[in-house]
Z-matrix of the N, CA and C atoms (Angstrom, degrees):
N
C 1 1.407
C 2 1.557 1 113.70
N 3 1.357 2 113.62 1 -50.94
C 4 1.485 3 117.93 2 -177.61
C 5 1.564 4 107.68 3 -84.40
N 6 1.260 5 112.15 4 144.83
C 7 1.512 6 119.85 5 -174.86
C 8 1.523 7 106.64 6 -76.23
N 9 1.329 8 114.83 7 139.54
C 10 1.486 9 118.97 8 178.84
C 11 1.491 10 110.09 9 -92.58
N 12 1.316 11 116.23 10 157.79
C 13 1.459 12 125.77 11 179.02
C 14 1.485 13 115.97 12 52.55
N 15 1.402 14 117.16 13 39.27
C 16 1.391 15 121.05 14 171.44
C 17 1.583 16 112.27 15 -106.11
N 18 1.292 17 118.68 16 -13.28
C 19 1.339 18 122.79 17 -178.90
C 20 1.538 19 114.82 18 -88.00
N 21 1.367 20 120.17 19 145.57
C 22 1.439 21 118.61 20 -177.91
C 23 1.567 22 109.41 21 -72.32
N 24 1.327 23 115.72 22 163.46
C 25 1.428 24 118.72 23 171.03
C 26 1.495 25 113.64 24 -67.17
N 27 1.329 26 117.15 25 140.82
C 28 1.450 27 121.85 26 -179.64
C 29 1.559 28 109.14 27 -104.05
N 30 1.310 29 116.62 28 126.91
C 31 1.442 30 122.22 29 177.66
C 32 1.562 31 109.63 30 -108.54
N 33 1.261 32 120.58 31 99.70
C 34 1.483 33 123.20 32 -173.45
C 35 1.545 34 110.31 33 -69.04
N 36 1.324 35 119.02 34 -21.15
C 37 1.498 36 121.63 35 179.11
C 38 1.531 37 109.19 36 -121.86
N 39 1.344 38 114.78 37 56.64
C 40 1.454 39 119.53 38 172.80
C 41 1.553 40 111.58 39 -74.02
N 42 1.245 41 117.78 40 135.01
C 43 1.422 42 123.37 41 -178.10
C 44 1.509 43 112.51 42 -88.59
N 45 1.310 44 120.69 43 136.99
C 46 1.439 45 124.95 44 -179.89
C 47 1.520 46 105.83 45 -111.10
N 48 1.349 47 117.74 46 125.39
C 49 1.397 48 123.30 47 -178.37
C 50 1.558 49 111.66 48 -117.99
N 51 1.306 50 114.31 49 143.40
C 52 1.430 51 122.29 50 178.94
C 53 1.519 52 110.39 51 -139.25
N 54 1.257 53 119.14 52 116.34
C 55 1.534 54 126.38 53 -177.17
C 56 1.547 55 107.53 54 62.36
N 57 1.333 56 121.01 55 30.31
C 58 1.427 57 121.96 56 174.23
C 59 1.492 58 113.13 57 88.88
N 60 1.321 59 114.93 58 0.82
C 61 1.534 60 118.42 59 178.55
C 62 1.510 61 109.37 60 -111.74
N 63 1.335 62 117.20 61 141.45
C 64 1.399 63 122.29 62 177.31
C 65 1.497 64 111.53 63 -76.79
N 66 1.357 65 114.96 64 122.40
C 67 1.424 66 118.13 65 -172.22
C 68 1.559 67 112.79 66 -99.76
N 69 1.312 68 119.28 67 -42.03
C 70 1.468 69 124.46 68 178.69
C 71 1.515 70 111.04 69 -163.34
N 72 1.254 71 116.54 70 178.22
C 73 1.421 72 121.82 71 177.29
C 74 1.541 73 109.08 72 -124.29
N 75 1.304 74 118.43 73 135.91
C 76 1.471 75 122.15 74 -172.75
C 77 1.551 76 105.70 75 -139.84
N 78 1.278 77 121.28 76 165.32
C 79 1.439 78 125.61 77 170.18
C 80 1.486 79 108.56 78 -83.13
N 81 1.402 80 116.42 79 133.31
C 82 1.469 81 119.96 80 -176.98
C 83 1.571 82 107.19 81 -158.59
N 84 1.336 83 111.17 82 166.55
C 85 1.473 84 115.18 83 175.74
C 86 1.508 85 111.47 84 -90.40
N 87 1.322 86 119.45 85 7.10
C 88 1.465 87 127.47 86 174.89
C 89 1.515 88 108.91 87 -122.82
N 90 1.309 89 116.68 88 138.89
C 91 1.547 90 116.25 89 177.30
C 92 1.465 91 117.98 90 -64.38
N 93 1.372 92 116.38 91 -32.11
C 94 1.465 93 123.22 92 178.30
C 95 1.455 94 110.47 93 -131.73
N 96 1.375 95 117.42 94 139.66
C 97 1.476 96 121.91 95 172.49
C 98 1.501 97 107.91 96 -121.24
N 99 1.330 98 118.27 97 131.63
C 100 1.433 99 126.03 98 177.63
C 101 1.573 100 106.86 99 -110.18
N 102 1.275 101 114.49 100 118.10
C 103 1.463 102 121.52 101 179.82
C 104 1.524 103 113.01 102 -120.94
N 105 1.296 104 115.11 103 154.62
C 106 1.508 105 121.47 104 -177.25
C 107 1.544 106 107.98 105 -92.13
N 108 1.371 107 112.91 106 -39.50
C 109 1.520 108 120.66 107 -175.66
C 110 1.436 109 111.20 108 -129.53
N 111 1.303 110 115.54 109 139.69
C 112 1.457 111 124.10 110 173.79
C 113 1.463 112 109.68 111 -144.02
N 114 1.332 113 122.13 112 171.63
C 115 1.431 114 124.75 113 -176.65
C 116 1.541 115 113.49 114 -59.71
N 117 1.283 116 120.27 115 -22.54
C 118 1.349 117 122.67 116 179.92
C 119 1.529 118 113.39 117 -78.79
N 120 1.248 119 123.50 118 -21.62
C 121 1.457 120 127.03 119 178.04
C 122 1.476 121 114.58 120 -121.62
N 123 1.326 122 119.83 121 3.21
C 124 1.509 123 121.04 122 -177.38
C 125 1.527 124 107.24 123 -82.66
N 126 1.208 125 119.57 124 135.73
C 127 1.527 126 123.78 125 -174.08
C 128 1.520 127 110.62 126 -63.45
N 129 1.250 128 124.03 127 -25.96
C 130 1.483 129 124.58 128 -179.37
C 131 1.514 130 106.51 129 -70.53
N 132 1.362 131 120.96 130 -39.47
C 133 1.427 132 122.14 131 -173.79
C 134 1.546 133 111.46 132 -88.35
N 135 1.327 134 116.54 133 -22.02
C 136 1.460 135 118.61 134 -177.08
C 137 1.515 136 109.58 135 -90.33
N 138 1.309 137 120.38 136 -11.43
C 139 1.457 138 123.71 137 -177.25
C 140 1.529 139 115.74 138 80.80
N 141 1.266 140 118.81 139 16.85
C 142 1.467 141 125.51 140 -179.52
C 143 1.528 142 108.90 141 -105.82
N 144 1.302 143 118.78 142 15.98
C 145 1.452 144 121.01 143 -179.03
C 146 1.542 145 112.90 144 -66.70
N 147 1.278 146 116.24 145 130.97
C 148 1.483 147 124.42 146 179.84
C 149 1.533 148 106.65 147 -114.73
N 150 1.344 149 115.51 148 147.11
C 151 1.400 150 121.66 149 172.22
C 152 1.484 151 108.15 150 -93.25
N 153 1.264 152 118.71 151 119.80
C 154 1.458 153 122.18 152 178.99
C 155 1.541 154 108.46 153 -83.61
N 156 1.345 155 116.37 154 114.48
C 157 1.381 156 122.97 155 -171.80
C 158 1.485 157 109.09 156 -101.95
N 159 1.292 158 121.87 157 96.83
C 160 1.407 159 123.27 158 177.02
C 161 1.476 160 111.60 159 -99.53
N 162 1.387 161 116.03 160 128.29
C 163 1.456 162 124.80 161 178.81
C 164 1.530 163 108.96 162 62.47
N 165 1.335 164 121.10 163 26.17
C 166 1.459 165 122.02 164 170.90
C 167 1.509 166 115.63 165 68.65
N 168 1.325 167 114.01 166 28.71
C 169 1.519 168 118.54 167 -176.58
C 170 1.540 169 110.90 168 -68.61
N 171 1.379 170 115.13 169 -41.82
C 172 1.419 171 118.29 170 -176.72
C 173 1.512 172 107.88 171 -69.02
N 174 1.329 173 119.67 172 -45.93
C 175 1.447 174 120.08 173 178.55
C 176 1.454 175 114.01 174 -60.58
N 177 1.374 176 120.10 175 -35.75
C 178 1.439 177 124.43 176 178.87
C 179 1.535 178 105.62 177 -67.49
N 180 1.281 179 120.70 178 -42.17
C 181 1.525 180 121.81 179 -178.82
C 182 1.473 181 108.05 180 -63.41
N 183 1.323 182 120.48 181 -46.53
C 184 1.409 183 123.33 182 -177.97
C 185 1.556 184 111.18 183 -61.08
N 186 1.267 185 116.56 184 -45.41
C 187 1.510 186 121.52 185 173.64
C 188 1.511 187 113.39 186 -57.04
N 189 1.274 188 116.39 187 -43.53
C 190 1.478 189 126.11 188 -174.59
C 191 1.590 190 107.60 189 -60.80
N 192 1.293 191 114.82 190 -44.55
C 193 1.439 192 118.12 191 -175.56
C 194 1.478 193 114.23 192 -100.67
N 195 1.282 194 120.64 193 13.28
C 196 1.444 195 128.30 194 171.78
C 197 1.599 196 111.33 195 71.59
N 198 1.321 197 117.86 196 31.21
C 199 1.409 198 121.42 197 -178.61
C 200 1.511 199 111.64 198 -101.22
N 201 1.343 200 118.07 199 -11.21
C 202 1.427 201 123.10 200 -170.98
C 203 1.575 202 111.22 201 -75.86
N 204 1.239 203 120.91 202 149.02
C 205 1.427 204 122.44 203 175.47
C 206 1.569 205 105.14 204 -89.44
N 207 1.321 206 112.75 205 105.72
C 208 1.489 207 120.08 206 -171.67
C 209 1.498 208 112.79 207 -66.68
N 210 1.350 209 118.43 208 -19.11
C 211 1.478 210 121.70 209 -177.02
C 212 1.545 211 108.39 210 -77.00
N 213 1.326 212 119.95 211 -24.68
C 214 1.464 213 121.33 212 -174.38
C 215 1.519 214 112.04 213 -98.17
N 216 1.365 215 118.45 214 -11.49
C 217 1.458 216 120.99 215 179.89
C 218 1.484 217 112.74 216 -78.75
N 219 1.278 218 114.65 217 155.92
C 220 1.470 219 118.60 218 179.04
C 221 1.522 220 104.71 219 -115.65
N 222 1.279 221 117.52 220 157.39
C 223 1.474 222 127.21 221 175.50
C 224 1.473 223 110.96 222 -85.01
N 225 1.323 224 121.21 223 82.08
C 226 1.432 225 119.93 224 176.40
C 227 1.498 226 113.69 225 -79.45
N 228 1.296 227 117.59 226 -17.85
C 229 1.441 228 121.84 227 177.43
C 230 1.545 229 114.63 228 -63.43
N 231 1.342 230 116.72 229 -31.46
C 232 1.448 231 118.40 230 176.28
C 233 1.527 232 114.28 231 -72.29
N 234 1.313 233 114.65 232 -25.10
C 235 1.524 234 121.33 233 -179.87
C 236 1.531 235 105.87 234 -78.26
N 237 1.353 236 119.73 235 -32.91
C 238 1.464 237 121.85 236 -178.03
C 239 1.514 238 111.32 237 -72.91
N 240 1.375 239 118.11 238 -28.90
C 241 1.503 240 119.02 239 179.05
C 242 1.496 241 115.71 240 -78.67
N 243 1.321 242 116.70 241 -14.45
C 244 1.463 243 124.04 242 -174.60
C 245 1.525 244 108.53 243 -82.92
């Protein structure tokens, strides 16, 4: 009933590489996997995540909801009016 020879080959010990270094082995339909990002170098998991603040959006959000540290902020609005 089922067709034979339609499934890909399964590699139970496929090697995962990141930056030329072998990271781990997993099961896959390919013998080698080359990745750019994995949990060992992703900023979210390593704790080095930064918020990219373009045009002051994060600062404006923090001020709007009262979460900003008012002692560290500068008054850029006065400079814009001059």
